Each structure stands twice: as C-alpha cells, then as structure tokens.
N, C-alpha and C positions, 0 to 999 in steps of 0.2 A: 583919979582914975578918968573922971567923966573928961576932965580937962584933957587928958591927953587923948582919949578917943575924939576928940573935937579935933583937934590938932589934926589927927591921923585921916578925917574925913574930909578936911577941909579943902575946897578947890576952887580954882579959878574958871569960871564958867567960858571956857576958851576952846574952839572948835579944834586948835590946833596942837593942844592938849591931849583933845581927844583921838586926833589922829595919831599922835605918839604913842598913844596906850593901846589904842587897837592895832596900829602895826607890831608892834612888840609882843602882845597878847597869838595875835596870829599866827606871824612866824616861830613862837615858842611851841604854840602847840602841839605840832606835828612831832616835834623831838621828844615832849612828854609822853603823847600817845602811843609813839613806840615802845618807848621805855616801858610804860606799866601797860598796855592793853596790847603791846603785839602790831600795831594800825602800822599803816604807811611803810609796810615790809620791815617793821622792829623786832625785836625778840623778846618782848615782853618782860613782866616784873620778875620772876626766877631769873630767868638766862640775862637777864642787864645786871640784877645785883651778884649773880655769878662771877661775870666779866669785872666787875668793877672790884670784887672782895677778893677772887682767885686770881685773876691775870695781873690786876692792877694794884693788889698788895693793901686794899684801901680798909679802913675800919666802914663796917657795915652801915655806920650813921650817914657816910657821906655818900654812897650811891640811892638812900633812902631819901635824902632829903632832896638831893637831885631830880629824883622821881617825882617827889611833892613838890616841888616849886617850878619844875617845867609843867607841870602836869596842871596841876590844881591853882597853881600860879596866872598860869593861862588863862585859865577859865575866869578867873578872878579879874584879872587886867582886862580881857575884853569886855565883863560886864560892869566894870568899872568899881570894882569892890575892893574895898581897904587896898588900893592900888599903891598906895607909897610902901606899906609893909613888903608887897610882892616883887616893887622895883627893888627895893633896898636886897629884897633875896637876891635878886637874879646880880646885882652889883657885885654882891661878896659871892657868888658862886662864879662867876666870870672873871672877878678879879683871880680865884683861886685857881681855874681853869689856864688863865695867861701863866701864871708863876709857876704851876706845875708840869703844865705841856704843850706850851704854845711858845714861850717866850725864847726857848734855844731853835725853834724852825725862824725865828724873824717875823717881820709884819704880814707879809703876803699868805693868802690861803694857797691851797695846795692843788690850783686847777689843772695841773697837767698831770700830775702825779711824779712830778720831778723832786720832791723835796720827802726827807723822811716822816715827817707830820705836818699839822697847819701851824700856820702864824697866825697873828690874833686881830687881825684886821677887822673880821667879821665880831669877836667879841668885845672890842672898841665900839663897834655901832651898836651892840646891844648895851653896854654901858652909859653910854651918852642918851640913848632913848629913855633907858633908865633913870639917870639921874634929870631928865625934863619932867619925870613925872613925880618922881621922889620931892624934886622943889616945888614944883606946881599944882602936884595932885589930880587928880581923874580926869579934869576938865568937864566939856557940855556933856550931856545925856549919860551920864554914869551914877550908878546907884549910890557912889560917894556923897554926888550932891543931892540927890534926891533925901537922905538921911540927914544931912548937912543943914537943908533946907527946913525939916520940922524940927532940929533942935533949938 
C-alpha cells in the first residue's frame, strides 16, 4: 500500500507540469462550483442531480461522481494533492462525455449555436492536460511534491 501511495505522489519538479495542473484545475473548478454550489449561474446540487437523472436518465452515481470530480478534483489539482488520481478521474469522465454526448456532433464546439450539441474539442484538451499530469505528476509547488520529499 505504501508503495502505491509513493507512486501516486511521485512527481517531476518541473514548472511545466505545474502549469498544466493549475490550468486544468482552474478551468474545471467553475464547472464543479456551478454543479455543487450553484455559483457562476449554476443550478446547484439538487437541480444538477435532477437534470442528470430525470432528464438524461443517468443512474445517480454518474452525476454524483461528476460533481465530486469537478469540484473536489479541481481543488485538489490546484493544490497539487493526489493529482494523478484526479487526472485519471477526469480522463474517464471526459471519455464518457465524448462517447455519450459529443461524438455525434463532430469535432468542433458549438460556438455559433448552429449544431444540435457540443463537439469534443474541449474534451480532448482536458484529456490531454490530464494525461500530462497522469504521466508526470503534479510538478513543482505541489502538496504531492512536499509529501513525497518527506517519505
């Protein structure tokens, strides 16, 4: 178990990986805050759960996971805490988004409202940043780096 935690926390002390981690965390945070707290013109937890389960017909574990990953995962990414875990969670989540809702709408986002839905270009950017973090860790100035130095 200790070996697994060490692997999870190990990071390359590179500022580029920190930039990827902070960018991803800062971009995802508002989405999680919308869904959990109703900030940034969001609907909050209850309405988000209802939308995902009632309108989309998803089992409740899916919206619950999305809300937790987007809110708590983004905060942990910003802090650099268990970043590999949260990066993997985001990769899985955005792969699911691509295959369930975006693939049929093509590559491009719906900038001008002329498509029936969003394409998957944004999701690919999120997955790319998350893969960088998954492979290399949190980078410089992260809690992961502080913990792994002490071990």
